N, C-alpha and C positions, 0 to 999 in steps of 0.2 A: 641431266635431271635438274630441276629447279632447286636452287639452294635453300629457299624458304621451305619447300616441301621436305627436303632432307632434314632440315633443322627441326621442324614441327614433328615430323615422324619420329625422329630420335628422342625428342623431348617428351612427347605425350603418347603417341600411338604405340610405339614399340619401346616404351619405357624399360630401361635395362633391369630395374628392380621389380616393378609391379607387373610387367607383362612377360618378361623373359626370365625372371627369378634368378638373376645373377647378382653377386655381391651382397648376399643376404646377411653375412656375418657382420660387416661394418654397418649395414643398414639397421640391424637390430641393436648392435652394441653402441653405436654412436648417436642414436636418436633419443637419448635420455633428456636432453635439453637443446634449445635452439642454438645457443652459441657454439656448442660442440658440433652440432649438425652443420652449421655454416662453416666452421673451421675444417671439418672433414670434407665437406663439399668443395671448398676452395682448393684444398690439397689434392683431391681426386681430379678436379678440373685441370689444375696445373699439370699434373702427371699425365693425364689422358691426352690433353692437347699436345704437350711436348713430345710424348712418346709417339703420337701420330706423325708429328713433323719430322721426327728422327727415323722412325721405322719405315715409312712409306718410301723415301728415297733409298734407304738401305736395301729394301726388298727389290725395288725396280732397277736400281743402278748398280747394285753389288751382287745380291744373291741370284737374281735371274741371269745376268750375263755370265756369271761364273758357274752356273748350273748347281747352285748350292741351296736351292729353295727348301730342301729337307731340313736345313738348319734354322728355319724361321722361328720356330718355337724357342729354341735356345737363345738366339740373337735378340728376339723381342723381349724375353724375360730379363736378359741382362741389361737391355736399355731401360726397361721399366724400373729395375732394381737400382740402377745408377741414379735415375731421376728421383726416386723416393729418398735416396740418401741425401740429395741436394735439398729436398723439402725438409727432411729431418734436421739437417744442419742449420737451415734458415730458421725454422721454428724454435730450435733449441736456443739459438742466440737471440732472436728478436721477439719471440712470443713464448717465453718459458711456461707461462700458465696454460696456454693452449697445448703446448708440447706435453706437459705433465698430464693434462686431462685426457689427451688422446691415447696415452699409454701404448699398449700392444697394438692397437688398431692402426696406428701410424705405420708401423713396420708391416702390417698385413696388407697395406696398399700394394706392396711388391707382389703379393700373390693374389691380388684382387682380380678375379676372373673377368670382371667387367672391362677392365682396362685391356687385358689381353684379347678379349672378344672384340673390342673396338678395332684393334689393329688387324685382326683377322677379317672382320666385316669389311673394312676398307678395301682389302684385297679381293675378297670374294664378290663384293658388289661392283667391282671395277671402277671405283671412284678415282678421280684425279686428285692431286694434292689439295686443291682448294676445297673440293667436295669432302675429302677425308677430314680436313680440319673442321669444317662446318658440322659434319656428322659427329666428330669427337666432342665438339662443344655442346651439341644438342644432347648427347648421351650423358655427359658429365653434369650438365645443368639439370637434366632429368633426374639424375641420381641425387643431386642436392635438393631438388624440389621434393622428392620422395622423403628424404631425411627430415626436412623441415616440416612437412605435413605430418609425418609420424610423430615427431617430437611435440608438435602442437596437440595431437591427439593424446599422447601419453601425459602431457601436462594436464589436460582436462580429465583424464582418467584418475588422476591422483585424488580428486575430490568427488568423484562420481560414486554413487551407491552401487557397488558391484557385488553380486552374490559371492560368497566365500569360495565356492568351487571354481569360479572364473577369474579370481584375482591372480595377478602376476602374469605368467607366460600365456595362459589360455586366452585372456582378454586381449593381450598384445597380438597374438596370432589372429584372433577373430577380427580385430580392428584392421590389421594389415590386409586380411583377405577382403574386407569390405572396401578398403581403399583401392585394392586391385580391381575389384568389380566396378568401382566408380571410374577408373581409368579405362575400362573396356568401352565406356561410352565414347571415347575419342576415336574408336576404330573406324567410324564412318566419316571422320573429319576430312580426309584427303582421299580422293579416288584416283 
């Protein structure tokens, strides 16, 4: 499959948040402002791409030959957890402000179903290592794009005249659903 098609499809057409509805917890929790969104997006991108680079060979060169494919969930989660710890150590030392603002959501990257879904998708779609990395990059950047878009919308909503019964969570969910509908327009982009 063409690498550009894989990337565009993962980024826009099958956006992990807005089309597949995965990783909603960090999506809602970390979209309060753009710097937080970018920080979370970069952390998720790093973990997603690195976990793909580690899990793909593990699956194909260790689990399959040893007939241990039933352990893939456990192995993949352990790899993701280890990579999140690396990100956590790095941010704690080099970006303490971002580390503090991410709070519990940084640790939640470990259980982020989007990252685990990417590792499973790479296997189920039969991607080779290069295709897997391109797909992982597309998914992660699609996640970051969704975060940044929602944080921009939330910023505008702070000054918008919203009826009392829609303020807070209801308008946030309505805005997110409209954003998802907008992303449905990308479905005809690639045939």
